[in-house]
Each structure stands twice: as structure tokens, then as C-alpha cells.
N, C-alpha and C positions, 0 to 999 in steps of 0.2 A: 128288191132285194136279198141279196144275197143272206145266210144265215149266218150270224156273228156267233166262234166262239172258241173254245180254249182250245190252241193247237200246239203250245207247248207251257210249260213252268217251269221256275228253275228258281234254286238258290245257293249261297255264298257263305257259303258257312263263316267262315273267317277275309274279312274284308281284304277287298283287293287279288285276293288268289281266285284261280279257276274257280267254276260255276261247277253246278251238279241237276241236270237234268231227270226231272220226275216224271212219274204217269197220275199222283195225286197229291193233296200237299194239303196242310191243317193251317189255314189265318187266325192266327194268334192276334192280340190287339197292337202288336209294336212289327207287324211282320209275318212271312210266311213263316213255323216252326224251322228254327235253325240259320234261320237268316241272319247272316253278317252279325251274331254275337260272339265270335271270338275278334279281336282285334290283334296288329302287331303292333308294337309301339319304342318309339326309342327312348334314348338315356334322358327323356325329359318326358316322359311317358304323353310325347304326343305320336298319335298316328301315325305309320308309313305304308306308304304305296304305291300302286303297279305306277303314277304321272313319274313318278322318280325312280322307282325301281322295278325296270322291265319284264325284270325275272322271274318274280311273281308270278306274270298268270301262268308261268311253266308248273305249278305246284299245283298238285289237284286233289283236292280234299273227298272222300268217299265217309260214306254215312255205313256204320257198322249196329249192332243194338247196343250193345258196351259204350262201344267207343268212337269217336272220328277220327279216319288215318288220313295223311297228305304224303303223295309219297310226287315224285318227281317226274315230270310228263319224259321226259328223254333217258330217263333210267329208274323206271320204279321197284327197283332194290334200296334207293334213297328213301327210305320212309319214316313215320314215325305218327304212332299211336297214343293220340290225344284221349283221353280219360275226360266222358260228360262232368264226373265230381273233380272239382278243384283241389291239389293237394293244399292250399292255402286256403283260410279265410279271410284274411288282410285287408282290406280294404283303398285302394289307390283312386286315386282322380285319373283320370284318363281322360284327353282334349280329342277331339274328330273336328272341323275344324273352329267354331264360336264353342263348342259346348264341351262340356267340364261334365264328368258324371264318372259313380264309381265300378272298380271292375277290379278282378284280382286272379293274380298270376297262376298259368295254370300250371307248374313251376316248374323248377327249374331245370330238368333234362329236357324240355319241349323247349322253351326257349335258347339253349346252349344251341341245338338242333338248327333253327331257324333262322339264329345268328351265322350258323356256318355254314349251312347253304346258301342263305343270302349274301353272307360277306358284308353288313350289316351287325353290329350289336342293337340287338333289340329283344321284346319280350310278350310269349302268345297269353292275353290278356280274356278274363271272358264276364259278361253282362251278365250278372245272379237276376234272377227273376223281381227281385225289389227295389233291381237299379232303374233307376226312371230318367229317362233322357224326350224332352217334351220337344213334339213336333211346332214349327211354328207360328206363335200366337196369331199371324198374320191369314195363316191359310190353314188352321186349325178347324175340326168343324166342331169340334167337344173339348171342354180345357182341359178333361186329362189325357187326350193322344198322345199318344207315346210315340219313339221310333227304339229300332236296336243302331250296329252302329252302322246301319245305313246312312249315307250323302245327307238327307233329310225327312224323308219319308218311309213309310213301313211297305207299300207296294209298288211298284213302276210297270207301267202297262208300254209296249208296242204294237203295231199290228205287224201281219207278215206285208200285205199292201204296202203299207208306206217302205220297208225295206226294199220290194221288187222295184215303186216308184224312184229309188234312191240309183239303184246297182242300174237305172236304164241312161239316168243319166252322168254317172261315170264313166270315163273314156277307158280305162285300163284297170283290171280287175275285178271283185265283186268281193263288196263285204254282207257279212252273216249278219243274222240277229243280236250272234251272240256280243258283236261288239259293243250292242248297249247295255247290256247284265238287264237283260229284262227278266222280272218275275214273271209275270203273264205275258203269251205272247198270243194275237188274236189271229185267226183266218176270217175270210169275210167280210163286205163291205170296202168302204174307196179306203184311199190312201191316207194316211192322219186320221182317219176315223175316232182316234183315242183322243184326238182333239177335243174331241164330243162328248166324251162321257163327261156325264155332270153328275150324275145318280143311276147305278147300274147293276145290275141282282145278279149273280151266277150257284145257281143250288142253293137260292133260299137266303145266300149271305150278301149280302150290301156295300155297298163301296161305295166313297163321295171321290168323283174325280175333281184335285189342289189346285193342282199348278204345274204345270207342262215344265217338261223336263232342260234345263239346260244342259249341253252339253261342254267336255271339256277334253282335252288330248289327248285323256285317257282312253276313248274312245278309237285313236289312232293309233295304238298294240295291236298287230293281229294273238289273238289271242294262243293259237298254233305255236310259234315259232319267237314272239317277244319283242320284235322285232316292229318298230317305228317307223310310221307314213307322212303322210297329209293326208290320204282319206281313212273317215268319209266328212271330215272339217270345210274339207277347201271346196268339196260340193255341196256340200249343204248350207256353205256359207253364200252360195247366188241364190238362195232361195227358201232359205227358213230362218233368218237374221230378221229380230228381232229387238230394237233396242240394245242392241250393242252385245245381245246371248242367241248362240243360236238355238234352236228350239228344236224334239225330236223325241218325243214318248211322252207318258201322262203320267204324272206323283199322284197317287191315289193312297186312302184314307176307308181301312173297314170298319164297319159300325158295329159287325159282331162276329163274333168265332165262328169256325164250321169249316169244313172238309168240299176242296174244288179239284174234280176234275177233268184231266185232258179229255174231251170232245163237249165239256159241259158248253147250254149255250149259255151267252149274253147277252141279259133283255134289257134293254137301256129305257129306266126308267125319265130320265128328264136330260137334254141334252146342253149342252152347252153351243154359243155362237164359235164357228169355225174361227182359228187367229186371223186377222187382214195382215198382212206384209205384204 
């Protein structure tokens, strides 16, 4: 069997904005460092997302030593510097799906920039280190498992083989792995090997595969153009549908902290049964 290894690492510091490719990443209890620690919320403190505002795909974050910078892919002169430390210390409840947890506004200047660039009233909120958003109890490994502003779990994994198998079935165009916004991309192994990741280790860091990832219309938004189409959901529905959900990728929970790198081998310790469709 071909060696299974990490071929890509990605974080999405601000939920629903573009991602950042990394050579190495720190695994923290709630996900990769900086991943989805910020979220844009509307006037009711409810998160906004690319499913509704496709243009969010065109806002590109950049990690700097002292700040996070966001610029527009089509016009880099349109940019904003986001300090890692918010100006405010006021905690406010923000809602992501069915979860509500405390967050703080970064600054009015930053919020005003996003309001103007997206054309919708919004504010940028940061999840403080002591803010806790638990993972779903039915799929948690430990009682204190937690997650950032990601949809539900700390780390999402897909494989190159799964994306290649999908593209072999699509009649027109090609779908990149980025459509699925993984944190970890794998090379080697057969298509959908990520379905079988029960317990696995990367560079000494132990992970648990806890739930297949149900896909939504956000995967149909082209991250380079912000234009929505029908793929990949149209094709995935023909062979990856189960109980009214379209499954692609694996949600995982880390057991410990540590650094993982592109090129690290993935050691499977316990396998899950392949999903029957």
C-alpha cells in the first residue's frame, strides 16, 4: 500500500473567507492554530457565511508576525490590518449554527471595512482563549472537547485520491481540493481512505475520526471567482449520498497538541468500516 502522508495544510482564520496554505501547523485543542478564530456576524450577532455572500471567497487573509491582514483577491490595494489583540474586552454572545459562545469585537474600524467591502452590515469578532464552544456530545471523544468557529469539529481531512475520483466522474470542469476547505490534505491510499480514519497519528499527534462531513452548497462556490455552480454536489449526489446527506471528508478531534508538517506520514492505528452507500 502506498504510504499515506500529509500533502497539504490549510487554515481559514476568518470563517468563510479564503484559506492559507502552510508548510507546518500547530495542532491545538480546538483545531489548527488561528483556524476560524474570527467570525463575521450580522446585526443580530449571527454569523454570516459564503453560502449567502459568495464574495467572501475573494477576501484573502495573510498571517503576519504582529497582525492578520486581509486583502481583496481582485484588488490587493483594498486591504485591512487586523490586530491579534482586540481593542475591546467586552464579551458578547455570538451564534454559529445552534451554538452560542462569547466573543469580542476586534475594532470598529475593522468592522466598518468589512461592512463596506461586503456591502452588508457586519462586525468582526474574535473567540478569546477562554471562550468554550463544545463539540457535539454525540461525537465527542472527551467531555471537554471544543472547537473554534468551524462548522462543528476541530479538524477536517480529505484525500487527493477522493478528489481525483470525483473529477473522474464530473463531465465538465475540474474541482480542486480547496472547494472542500480541508485542514489536512492526504496523499496516498485509495479514494475516501479518510472515511476509515478511526485513530491515527501524525508526527506523534494523535487524532480521532469522529464523523463523516456532510457537504453543503458552499462547495459549489468557485473560490477563485466567487461564482456558484452545480458541482461538486451534482456529481457527489450520485454516489456519496446517505440518509439525505452528501458525505465527503472526515471530521476529526485531536488528542493532544503538537506540530505537524507537510510530508509527515499518517499512521493509522484503528480503522473504521468503509461507509456503505
